[in-house]
N, C-alpha and C positions, 0 to 999 in steps of 0.2 A: 163637204159636211161630214163629220165623223159621227155625230149623234143623229141617227135617222129615225127619230120617233115621228109618228104620223102628225101629231099636233105641231111639232116644230117645222116639219116640211110644209105644212099647210099655211104658214104665215105668208103674208103678201110681199115676198122678196123682190117683186118687180117694181115696188113702190119705194120712194124715198122714206127713210125711217121717220122723219118728222111729219109725214102725212098719214101715218098709221092711226086709225081711229080706235079709241077704247071701246066703242060700241061694236066694232067688228073684230078686234084683236084682243086676246086675253092679256092686256097690259097691266102691270102692277105699278102703283104710285109709291116709289121708294126714293128717299132722299139720297142725293149724290153730292160729292164734293166738287170743288172747282175742276172743270175739264175743258180742254180746248175743243172737244168734239161732243156731239150729241150722244147721250147715253140714255137708253130706255130698258125696261125689264118686261119680260113676258113669261107667263106661267103656262107650260105645255105638258100634258100627260104627267102631271104631278111633279114636274121639275121646273125650277125657276132659272131663267137664262138672262144674262146681261148682254145687251146689244149696243155696239159702239160704231158710229158712222165715221169712216176714215177714207182718205184717198187710197187708191189701189196699192201704190208702192209701200206706204206706211203699214197698211193692213197686212200685206203679204209678209213684210219684215217682222211685225209684231207677232203674227201667228207662228212664224218659224221659231222665234225666240221662246215663246210660251211653250211650244212643243218640246224644245230642248230642255227647258226648266222642268217640264213634266217628266221627261225621260230621266232626269237627274234626281227626281223626287224632291225638288227644292220647294220651299213654301211660296207658291204663286198660284194665281187663279188658273184653272184648267181650261184650255181652249177646246171648243167643240167644232169650230169651222169658220170659214170666211166666205161670204157671198159677194161676188163682184157684179156690180150693177153698171148701168151706162153712165157716161159723163164722169169717169174717174171717181166713182163713189163705190165704196164697199162697206159691208157690215160685218164686223168681227163679233163672233158669238163665243162667249165664255160661260162656264157654269157659275151660277151665283154661289158665293162663299157663305154657306149657312153659319149662323152664330157669330158673324163678324160685325164690327162696327168701326166707324171713322174716329179719328183722333178728336174731332170736334166734340163728339158725344162724351168721350173720355174726359176731355179737358173741362167741359162744363160740369162734370160730376166731381171734379177734384178741387178741394179747397185751395185757394191761391197760396196759402201759407203751409202747404204740405208737399214740399219738393220730393219727399221720399216716394210719393205715389207717382209723380212724373218720372222718377228715375226708372221705374219698371218699364215705362214706355220707351225711354231712351236705351235701356238695356236690350229691349227687343229689336229696336232699330239697328243698333250696333251688331247684334247677333245675326240679323238677316243679312247685313252687308258683308260680314265676314263669310257667311256661307256662300253667298253669291261669288265673292272674290276667290274663294278656295276652288271654285269650279270654273273659273275663267269667265265669269259673267261681269261685264261692265254695265252698270245700271244707267248712268248718264243723266238721270233726272230723279235721283233718290230724294224723296220728300215725304212729309206726313200726308200730303194730299194724295200721293200715289201709293199709299200703304193702308192696309186694313189690319185690324188687331182682333185676336180671339183669345179667350181664356184657355190656358193649359195648366191645370192645377192652380197654383197660386202665383203663376207668372203669366206674362203676356207673350203670345206668339205673333210676330209680325209677318205679313204676307205681301208680296209684290203684286200690285194690281195693274200698273201701267208699264208696258215694256216698249213703248214707241221709240225711245232713244237708246235702248239696250243693245249690246253687242256681245257676241259669243266668241271667245278666243281660247286657244289651247291653255294659256295661262296669262296672268296680268303682271305687268311690271310694277315696281314700287311707285313709279310716276302715275300710272293709270289709277292705281288704288288711291293715291293721294288726291287726284282730281275728283274722284267720286266722293271722297271724304269732305273735300272743300265744298262741293255742291250740296252735300247733305247738311253741313253746318249752316250754310247760308239759307237754304230752303227751310230748315227746321226753325231757325231763329225768326225768319220772316213770317212763317205760318203761325207760330205761337204768339208773336206780338200782334199780328193782325187779328187773331181771335180774341186776345186779351183786350184790345181796343173795342171790339164789337161787344164784348161783355162788360165794358166799362170798369175793367180792373184798374186799380190805382197805378199811377205812372211808375212808382218804385218797383213794381213787379216786372217791368220791362227789362231793366238791367239784370235782374235775377234770371229771367228767361234766356237772355243772351249768354250769360255765364254758363247756364246749363247746356245750351246748344254747343258752346265752345268746348265743353267737357266730353262731348260724345266721342271725339277721336281718341281720347284716353281710354274710354271703355272698349272701343274697337281694338286699339293696339294691345291692351292687356289680354284680350281673348286671342288675337292673332299671335302674340308672342307665346302664349301657353300652347298653341297648336304647332308652332313652327320653330321654337327654340331648340338649339342643339347643344345642351350643356356638356361640359368636359369634366370628367372626374377620374379618380384613380381606380385601379382594378379592385382595390379593397373596399370601395364605396359602392358596390353594385346594388346595395339596397335602394339607391336613388332611382334605379330603373323601376322598381315597384312603386316608389313614391310618385314618379312621373305618370305611370299608368293609372294610379289611383286618382291623381289630379284630373286627368283627362276624362276618366269615367265619371267623376263627380260633376264635370261640366256637361256630361251626357254623351260623350264621344266613345265609340268602341275603338280599341287599338287593334289594328289589323297586322302590323308588322313592326318589329323592333330590331334595329341594327346598331351594333357597337363596332366602331372602327378606331384603330390606333391613330392618334393625331400626329405622331412623329415628333412631338415636342418633348418627349422624355419617356422613360420606361414606365409602362403601366398606365399611361394617359389615354383615356378612351373618349370618343365623341359619340353621344347618344342621338340617334335619329329615329323618330317615331312616325309611322304612317297611320292616320286615323280615318275612320269611315264616317258614315252619317251620324248626325246627332240624335241617335235613338238607342243608346246603350240600355237604359232602363226599360224603354218601351219594348225592346226585343226580349229582354229578360222576362217581362210580364207576359208577353205573348207565348214564349216557350213554356212557361209554367202553367198558364191559365187559358190560353187561346184568346185572350182579350186584346183588342186593338185600342190603344190609347195614345195620347200625346206624351212626349217625354216628361213634361212637368207633372201630368196626371199619373204617369206610371211610377214616378218616384214616391208619390203620396200613397198609391195603392200598394206598392211593394212594402212600404213601411207598415201599413195596416195588416197586410198578409203576414209579415214576420212577427208582428205583435200578437196576432191570432195564433200563430204557430207556437210561440213561447207560452201562451195561455193554455193551449192544448197539452203541451208537454208537462206543465205544472199540474194541471188537473188530472191527467192520466198517469202521472208518475213514471213516464217513459219519454224518451226522445222521439218526437214526431218529425218525420222527414219532411223536406220542403215540398216534394211532389204530393204527398198525402195531404199536407196542410193546405196546399193550393186548391186541390179539388174540394175539400170541405169548406174552405173560405169562400170560394165562388158560389157554392150552393147555399150555405147557411148564413153568410154575412153579406157578401157583395150583392147578390141578387135581390134579396129582400130590402137591404139598405138603399140600393139604387132606386127601387120602385117607390119607397117611402119618401126619399129626398126629392125625386123628380116631381112627385105629387105635391109635396110641400111648396114647391116653386111654381105650381100651376102648370106643370108640363113645359115650362119655358127652358130653352137651352138643351144641352145634351144630358142624358141620364148619367153618363160617367162623370161629367163635370159637377152635376148636382150632388153626387155622392162625395166627391172631393170637397165640395163646399160644406157638406154636413160634417165631415171629419174636421175641417178647419174650425167651424163654429163650435163644435164640441170641445176641441182643444182650447180655444180661447176662453170659453165659459169655465172649463175645468181648471185652467190656470188661475182664473180670477177667484174661484171658490176654494182652490186647494184640494180638490177631490174630483173624481170622475162624475160628471153630472148625468151621464147616460144619453141615449139617443132621444128620449122623449122631449127633454128641455131643449136640446139642440135643434130638433125638428120644429118645435114651436118658434124658436128664434129665427130659424131659416124662413119660416112661413110668415114672419112678422106678427105672430100672435102674442109675443111677449115683449111689451114696450121697453122694459128695463134691459132687454138684451139687444136693443137696436144697434149698438156699436158693434156687437159681434156680427150681426147680419150685414151691416154696412161693409164690413171687411171683405165680404165675398160677393157684394152686390154687383149686378151688371145690367146694362140696358136690356129691355125686353123687345124693343122694336128693331127689326132688321134694317140694315142700311148697307149700301155698297158704294165704294168710291169710284 
């Protein structure tokens, strides 16, 4: 066990998980998705833990894979330990993923005639699979049921929850990646249709959901191609190197190495090879400027707000304000107070950073509608639901308040 808090160690590890009594153990009643194994939750010393009962071999394997994912800083639940009990039973302990929810909750909130909303979910799934494959991780059972989602600015971040069938390799072949993609399409289509039937959605929505699932490989391949393409160009077209770097930065990837090699197909013909790091380009920029830790999607929004504030300072002061000075003043005068107000407007639900990103989004929506900046006051009222006419703006950034774990 890596997490050695007194409350966690005091749990009745000698008993089968199914026999733990809520009267004696600090169990939390949290909805879970379909699972082959018993999953329960316990709150100990201010931390919420997910507990899953497994056979010894599977628990040992899943724990090792999750440790590897943690070492690679990939989006997956973090393992705390595994307890081996008698009769080939073990309990895998992972830290509860705060602020996450299952696709069921998302699906139920999305109107059936709004595929653009579901597209965000599929983008997140494709992005997660690309990140796993880039690091040699074969998922083996990629599905909506084995994935959790969290807000990251105005995008969704997908997180791997179940790694029972996952494998770690130095790299994956095209065939392995295709197998994972095929599993994803089949599981997503089946999961979406099953939920649509439970919600009594009209039959015509089924075909649309299948088409959307079939389109996920295209989303995957577009991102994979952007990361792994090796374009060939002439020596005089070196500006394309900058264009490629900008494209990858816009996708959130930091470029670590650029290599230009002659192709041998003619004088001046060069092949561009780019090595990219983690998908935290803007998050790393924000941390360097302000010391703030945020998701990649949140960081893009916050950097935009910071740079707008920097331009405002320069106009008002009649001088060019540097990025470092603007960052310090923005964090103290804008981000800090704005975050507190936005988080309070949402009743303290969710993360303060996401609350401020939502405030900026609502303010932008309302300002676009009115043709002028409406200010924070009206945006805060809309965010808190106190302005009925602004319900559409608030809905654009709404999220479930109840926690859930898959």
